[in-house]
C-alpha positions as CSV (number, residue, x, y, z in Angstrom):
1,X,101.5,-148.2,-61.5
2,X,98.9,-150.4,-62.8
3,X,96.1,-150.5,-65.9
4,X,92.5,-150.8,-65.8
5,X,90.0,-150.8,-68.6
6,X,86.5,-148.5,-68.5
7,X,84.5,-148.8,-71.4
8,X,86.4,-147.3,-74.3
9,X,88.5,-145.8,-72.0
10,X,92.1,-146.7,-71.0
11,X,93.5,-145.4,-67.6
12,X,97.2,-145.1,-66.2
13,X,97.5,-144.9,-62.7
14,X,100.6,-143.3,-60.7
15,X,101.1,-142.4,-57.1
16,X,104.1,-140.5,-55.8
17,X,105.7,-138.4,-53.0
18,X,108.1,-136.0,-52.7
19,X,109.8,-135.2,-49.5
20,X,111.8,-131.8,-48.9
21,X,113.1,-130.1,-45.8
22,X,112.1,-126.7,-44.1
23,X,111.5,-124.7,-41.0
24,X,108.9,-122.9,-39.3
25,X,106.3,-125.5,-37.9
26,X,104.9,-124.4,-34.3
27,X,107.1,-122.0,-32.5
28,X,109.5,-121.7,-35.4
29,X,111.3,-125.1,-34.6
30,X,112.7,-127.3,-37.0
31,X,110.1,-129.6,-38.6
32,X,110.0,-131.5,-42.0
33,X,107.4,-130.8,-44.8
34,X,106.4,-133.9,-46.3
35,X,104.2,-133.9,-49.6
36,X,102.0,-136.5,-51.8
37,X,100.5,-136.6,-54.5
38,X,97.6,-138.8,-54.0
39,X,97.1,-139.9,-57.6
40,X,96.8,-138.9,-61.0
41,X,94.9,-140.4,-63.7
42,X,94.8,-140.1,-67.3
43,X,92.8,-141.4,-69.8
44,X,92.3,-141.7,-73.3
45,X,88.5,-141.9,-74.6
46,X,87.2,-141.8,-78.1
47,X,90.4,-140.6,-80.5
48,X,91.1,-137.8,-80.4
49,X,89.2,-137.4,-76.9
50,X,91.6,-137.5,-74.4
51,X,90.4,-136.7,-70.1
52,X,92.4,-136.8,-67.3
53,X,91.8,-136.2,-63.2
54,X,94.4,-135.1,-60.7
55,X,95.0,-134.8,-57.1
56,X,97.2,-133.6,-55.2
57,X,97.9,-132.6,-51.4
58,X,101.4,-131.2,-50.5
59,X,102.5,-128.6,-48.8
60,X,104.3,-125.0,-48.8
61,X,107.7,-124.7,-47.5
62,X,107.8,-121.0,-44.9
63,X,110.6,-118.5,-47.0
64,X,113.8,-118.1,-44.4
65,X,113.2,-114.2,-45.2
66,X,109.5,-114.8,-44.0
67,X,110.7,-116.3,-41.0
68,X,113.5,-113.6,-39.7
69,X,112.5,-111.6,-36.8
70,X,114.4,-108.2,-37.5
71,X,111.9,-105.2,-37.6
72,X,112.2,-102.7,-40.6
73,X,110.7,-99.2,-40.2
74,X,108.6,-97.6,-42.5
75,X,107.2,-94.6,-41.4
76,X,106.7,-93.5,-37.9
77,X,102.7,-95.4,-37.9
78,X,103.9,-98.6,-39.7
79,X,106.6,-100.9,-38.8
80,X,107.3,-104.1,-41.4
81,X,109.0,-107.7,-40.0
82,X,109.2,-111.4,-40.2
83,X,107.3,-113.8,-38.1
84,X,109.4,-116.7,-36.6
85,X,106.2,-118.4,-35.7
86,X,104.8,-119.1,-39.1
87,X,104.4,-122.7,-39.9
88,X,103.5,-124.3,-43.9
89,X,100.7,-123.7,-46.2
90,X,99.1,-127.3,-46.4
91,X,97.7,-127.4,-49.9
92,X,95.2,-129.7,-51.4
93,X,93.9,-129.6,-54.9
94,X,91.7,-131.3,-57.9
95,X,92.2,-131.3,-61.3
96,X,90.2,-132.2,-64.4
97,X,91.5,-132.1,-67.9
98,X,90.0,-132.9,-71.5
99,X,91.2,-131.9,-74.9
100,X,89.4,-133.0,-78.5
101,X,91.1,-132.1,-81.4
102,X,92.5,-128.5,-81.3
103,X,90.0,-127.5,-78.2
104,X,91.0,-127.9,-74.5
105,X,89.2,-127.4,-71.2
106,X,90.3,-127.2,-67.7
107,X,88.7,-127.3,-64.0
108,X,91.2,-126.8,-60.8
109,X,89.9,-126.6,-57.6
110,X,92.4,-125.5,-54.2
111,X,91.7,-125.6,-50.3
112,X,94.6,-124.3,-48.8
113,X,95.0,-124.6,-44.6
114,X,96.9,-122.3,-42.9
115,X,98.0,-119.9,-46.2
116,X,100.4,-117.1,-45.3
117,X,99.1,-113.7,-45.5
118,X,100.3,-110.2,-44.9
119,X,98.1,-109.0,-42.0
120,X,99.2,-106.3,-39.3
121,X,99.0,-105.9,-35.8
122,X,99.7,-103.6,-33.1
123,X,103.5,-103.2,-31.8
124,X,103.5,-101.4,-28.4
125,X,101.4,-100.6,-25.4
126,X,99.1,-97.8,-27.2
127,X,98.6,-99.6,-30.3
128,X,99.0,-96.4,-32.5
129,X,102.0,-98.2,-34.7
130,X,101.5,-100.9,-36.6
131,X,103.2,-104.2,-37.3
132,X,103.0,-105.3,-40.6
133,X,104.0,-109.2,-41.1
134,X,102.9,-112.1,-41.9
135,X,100.9,-114.9,-40.4
136,X,98.6,-117.8,-41.5
137,X,95.5,-117.5,-41.8
138,X,93.0,-120.5,-41.1
139,X,91.9,-121.6,-44.9
140,X,91.1,-120.0,-48.4
141,X,89.0,-121.6,-51.1
142,X,89.5,-121.1,-55.0
143,X,88.7,-122.1,-58.4
144,X,89.7,-121.5,-61.7
145,X,88.7,-122.6,-65.2
146,X,90.1,-122.1,-68.4
147,X,89.1,-122.7,-72.5
148,X,90.7,-122.6,-75.1
149,X,91.7,-124.0,-78.8
150,X,94.0,-123.4,-81.7
151,X,93.8,-123.3,-84.8
152,X,95.6,-122.6,-88.6
153,X,94.4,-120.5,-91.2
154,X,97.5,-120.5,-94.2
155,X,100.1,-118.9,-92.1
156,X,98.6,-117.6,-89.8
157,X,98.1,-120.1,-86.3
158,X,96.4,-118.5,-83.5
159,X,96.0,-119.7,-80.0
160,X,93.0,-118.4,-77.7
161,X,93.1,-119.0,-73.7
162,X,90.2,-117.6,-71.4
163,X,89.6,-118.5,-68.3
164,X,88.5,-117.5,-64.8
165,X,89.5,-117.5,-61.4
166,X,87.9,-116.8,-58.3
167,X,89.0,-117.3,-54.5
168,X,86.5,-117.2,-51.0
169,X,87.9,-115.9,-48.7
170,X,87.1,-113.6,-46.0
171,X,89.2,-110.9,-43.7
172,X,88.7,-108.7,-40.7
173,X,88.9,-104.8,-42.1
174,X,87.6,-101.7,-40.8
175,X,85.5,-102.9,-37.6
176,X,83.9,-105.2,-40.1
177,X,84.3,-108.8,-42.4
178,X,85.0,-108.2,-45.8
179,X,84.6,-110.4,-49.0
180,X,87.7,-110.6,-51.0
181,X,85.8,-112.9,-53.8
182,X,86.1,-110.2,-56.6
183,X,86.9,-113.3,-59.2
184,X,89.7,-112.4,-62.1
185,X,88.7,-112.9,-66.2
186,X,92.1,-113.8,-68.3
187,X,92.0,-113.5,-72.4
188,X,95.3,-114.7,-73.9
189,X,95.6,-114.7,-77.8
190,X,98.7,-116.3,-79.1
191,X,99.9,-115.6,-83.0
192,X,102.6,-117.8,-85.0
193,X,102.7,-116.2,-88.2
194,X,104.6,-118.1,-90.6
195,X,106.4,-115.3,-92.8
196,X,108.6,-115.9,-96.3
197,X,112.3,-116.9,-96.2
198,X,110.6,-119.2,-92.6
199,X,110.9,-116.4,-91.1
200,X,108.4,-116.9,-87.5
201,X,106.7,-113.9,-86.1
202,X,104.8,-114.5,-82.5
203,X,103.0,-111.7,-81.4
204,X,101.2,-112.7,-77.6
205,X,98.6,-110.4,-76.2
206,X,96.9,-111.2,-72.5
207,X,95.0,-109.1,-70.6
208,X,94.0,-109.7,-66.7
209,X,91.1,-107.7,-65.2
210,X,91.2,-106.5,-61.6
211,X,90.7,-109.3,-58.6
212,X,91.4,-110.1,-55.2
213,X,94.1,-112.0,-54.7
214,X,94.5,-113.2,-50.8
215,X,93.8,-110.1,-48.9
216,X,94.8,-107.9,-51.7
217,X,93.3,-106.1,-54.1
218,X,95.0,-105.8,-57.5
219,X,94.6,-103.7,-60.3
220,X,93.6,-105.0,-64.4
221,X,96.9,-105.3,-66.1
222,X,98.0,-106.5,-69.6
223,X,100.9,-107.0,-72.3
224,X,101.8,-107.0,-75.7
225,X,105.0,-108.8,-76.7
226,X,106.3,-109.6,-80.2
227,X,109.0,-112.0,-81.8
228,X,111.1,-112.5,-84.9
229,X,112.7,-115.6,-85.5
230,X,115.2,-116.7,-88.3
231,X,117.0,-119.9,-88.5
232,X,120.1,-120.6,-90.4
233,X,122.5,-123.2,-91.5
234,X,120.5,-126.3,-90.9
235,X,119.1,-124.4,-87.7
236,X,122.9,-124.0,-86.4
237,X,122.5,-120.3,-85.9
238,X,119.3,-118.7,-85.0
239,X,118.8,-114.8,-84.5
240,X,115.7,-113.3,-82.6
241,X,114.5,-110.2,-82.0
242,X,111.8,-109.3,-79.5
243,X,110.2,-106.7,-77.5
244,X,108.2,-107.2,-74.4
245,X,105.0,-105.6,-73.0
246,X,105.8,-102.9,-75.4
247,X,102.9,-100.0,-73.6
248,X,104.1,-100.9,-70.4
249,X,101.2,-101.9,-69.1
250,X,102.3,-105.2,-67.0
251,X,102.4,-103.4,-63.9
252,X,99.5,-104.1,-61.5
253,X,99.0,-101.2,-58.4
254,X,98.3,-104.1,-55.3
255,X,96.1,-102.4,-52.0
256,X,96.8,-104.5,-49.2
257,X,94.0,-104.6,-46.3
258,X,94.5,-105.9,-42.9
259,X,92.1,-105.0,-40.0
260,X,92.8,-101.1,-39.7
261,X,95.8,-100.7,-42.3
262,X,95.8,-100.3,-45.5
263,X,98.4,-100.2,-47.6
264,X,98.7,-99.2,-51.4
265,X,101.6,-100.4,-52.8
266,X,102.5,-98.6,-56.7
267,X,104.7,-100.1,-59.3
268,X,106.4,-97.2,-61.4
269,X,108.8,-100.0,-63.1
270,X,109.3,-100.1,-66.7
271,X,108.6,-103.8,-68.0
272,X,109.2,-102.2,-71.6
273,X,112.5,-104.6,-72.9
274,X,114.1,-104.9,-76.3
275,X,116.4,-108.1,-76.9
276,X,118.6,-109.2,-79.9
277,X,119.7,-113.0,-79.0
278,X,122.1,-115.0,-81.9
279,X,122.7,-118.8,-81.0
280,X,125.1,-121.1,-82.3
281,X,124.7,-124.4,-81.7
282,X,128.2,-126.9,-81.6
283,X,128.0,-130.3,-82.3
284,X,124.4,-130.1,-83.7
285,X,124.4,-134.1,-84.8
286,X,124.1,-135.6,-81.0
287,X,121.7,-138.6,-82.2
288,X,124.4,-141.4,-81.6
289,X,124.9,-140.1,-78.1
290,X,121.7,-139.7,-76.8
291,X,120.6,-142.5,-74.6
292,X,117.0,-143.6,-73.9
293,X,115.0,-142.9,-70.4
294,X,114.8,-145.5,-67.9
295,X,111.0,-146.1,-67.9
296,X,110.7,-145.8,-71.5
297,X,110.2,-150.0,-71.9
298,X,107.7,-149.2,-68.9
299,X,105.8,-146.4,-70.7
300,X,105.7,-148.8,-74.0
301,X,103.5,-151.4,-71.8
302,X,101.1,-148.8,-71.7
C-alpha cells in the first residue's frame, strides 16, 4: 500500500490476489484458477465529494454440475447435458464511482473471455435431435451505468436509483448472425417512513425492462415489497412484518436462442410471500468483548 497526493485529492491504493481451485481448463483436466484484482484507488476530493476507480481481473470457476456428461431427455427432438470440456471464464472489469452529497454515479465496463452460455448442437448422425449444453463463446462485452440519490422530507426518506445495462454479443441463430445487444433499463424506488411510536415502514418498488442477457431474451419484470419494523425493550426485541412481490410480477419468461434451436421457458412459480419475524437479542451489551480489527491502526495512518 502507498499514499500519493494529487492536488486536493488523496488516494489509497491496494492490491490483492485470490487463489481458488477448480476444474475444467482444457479437456476437463484438473487445473487452478488464479484471480488478481489489479488495483483499487479511492480518492476523496473536495468534501463532501468522493470518487474512486477499480480495475479487477479474475476468473469464474466452472460449476461441477456443468461438467457432468450425463444426457437427460427433454423430448424426442431435444436432449440436455453437461460439457466436461468447459473452460473457466476470464473476467476483466473497470469501474468508476463518484458521490457528491446525497447523489452518486457509477459506470462499469466488463470484458469476458470464454463466457459460458447455453448452446445447441446436433446429436447423432442425422442431426434431427439437438443436444442443449453449455460451451465457451469467444467473448462478450458489457457496460452499465447508474445514477441515484437519497433524500429526506420530514418522516419520509426516499432513495432513487436509475440505471442502464447493455452487452455486445453476436451469435449464430436461424442461419444468420443475430445481435443480442438489447439494453435493459432499471428503476428502483426505496421508501423509508418513520411512523409514530418509532415504527418504520419500508415500501420498495423495482421495474426492469425486457433485455438480452448472454444469448437469451428476457421479458420485463417488476416487484413491490412492503415491510413494517418495530423494536422494543431498548432494541432487545424486534417485530418485522413483510410482504414480498405483492403483485407477483417478479417472474421472467426466458427465450434461449442458439443456431436453429429456440427454447422458451415460462416461470409459473409464485414469488408472493408474507413473513412475520420475531427476534430477541441475548447479551445485548457486549462492548467489553469487542476487539479491534488488525488493520485499524494501518487504516488510521491514511
